C-alpha positions in Angstrom: 0.1 0.0 -0.1 1.4 3.4 -0.9 0.3 6.7 0.5 2.0 9.9 -0.7 2.8 12.4 2.0 4.4 15.9 1.6 7.8 16.7 2.8 6.3 17.9 6.0 5.0 14.4 6.6 8.5 13.2 6.1 9.8 15.6 8.7 7.2 14.0 11.2 8.4 10.5 10.4 12.0 11.5 10.8 11.2 13.0 14.2 9.4 9.9 15.2 12.2 7.5 14.1 15.0 9.7 15.6 18.1 11.2 14.3 20.2 7.9 13.9 19.8 6.1 10.7 22.2 4.2 8.4 23.6 5.9 5.4 24.0 3.7 2.4 26.3 4.7 -0.4 28.0 2.8 -3.2 31.7 2.0 -3.6 33.6 2.2 -6.9 33.1 -1.5 -7.4 29.4 -1.1 -7.0 29.2 -2.8 -3.5 27.2 -1.0 -0.8 28.7 0.8 2.1 26.7 1.4 5.1 27.4 3.5 8.1 25.6 4.8 11.1 25.2 8.6 11.0 23.4 11.4 13.1 21.2 13.5 10.9 19.4 16.9 11.3 17.4 19.0 8.8 19.2 21.7 6.9 16.4 23.5 5.2 14.7 20.7 3.0 17.8 18.4 3.2 19.0 16.0 5.8 22.6 16.6 6.8 25.2 14.4 8.5 28.8 14.5 9.2 30.5 11.5 7.4 34.0 10.0 7.1 36.3 10.3 4.2 35.3 7.0 2.5 31.5 7.8 2.7 32.2 11.3 1.5 34.1 10.0 -1.6 31.4 7.4 -2.3 28.7 10.0 -2.3 30.8 12.4 -4.4 31.3 9.7 -7.1 27.7 8.4 -6.9 25.4 10.8 -5.3 22.3 8.5 -5.1 22.1 7.4 -1.5 19.7 6.0 1.0 19.1 6.4 4.7 17.5 3.6 6.6 16.0 3.8 10.0 15.3 0.3 11.5 11.9 -0.4 13.3 11.8 -0.1 17.1 9.7 -3.2 17.5 9.5 -6.7 15.9 7.2 -6.4 12.8 7.4 -2.5 12.9 8.0 -0.3 9.9 11.5 0.8 8.7 11.8 4.2 7.2 13.7 4.3 3.9 14.6 7.6 2.3 16.3 7.8 -1.1 17.8 11.0 -2.4 20.6 12.9 -4.0 23.6 13.8 -1.9 25.9 16.7 -2.1 29.2 16.7 -0.3 31.2 19.6 1.1 34.3 18.1 2.9 32.9 15.7 5.5 29.4 17.3 5.5 26.9 15.4 3.5 23.4 16.7 2.8 20.6 14.5 1.1 17.7 16.0 -0.8 15.0 13.4 -0.4 13.3 12.1 -3.6 11.5 9.2 -2.3 10.5 7.8 1.2 8.6 4.7 2.3 7.6 3.1 5.5 8.4 -0.7 4.8 7.8 -3.9 6.5 7.6 -7.5 5.4 4.0 -8.7 4.7 2.2 -10.4 7.5 1.2 -14.1 7.2 -1.9 -14.2 5.1 -1.4 -10.8 3.5 -3.0 -10.5 0.1 -0.8 -8.2 -2.1 -2.7 -6.0 -4.6 -0.1 -7.0 -7.3 2.3 -9.8 -7.8 5.2 -7.3 -7.6 4.3 -6.3 -4.0 5.1 -8.7 -1.3 5.2 -6.2 1.4 3.1 -3.8 3.5 4.5 -0.4 2.4 3.4 3.1 2.6 4.8 5.6 0.3 5.6 8.9 1.9 7.4 10.9 -0.9 8.1 10.3 -4.6 
């Protein structure tokens, strides 16, 4: 299930999930690189201090994701995809897509064969 929500809705979800997601970038060889970060809003972008490797990854391939894990078993994760810009070790992400995601519960009937989860689209 997808429910579009404005950027202000994303702000509420980020506030609910807290300031400590994982930031996922891509290395030169295409493999993922995940690090724990602390984020805060900088205008309409999420900002974090990052290390040299993460900054280099995001500069080379600015498509990144932020992932907040659920607080409880069976709860939603918050996933935010966006474009990063890097200034030294400061990284800012302009969100382009955000979803609340969790695996489908037993007996869940997806609305299409391509959806095996209980998702709520927030942005994008």
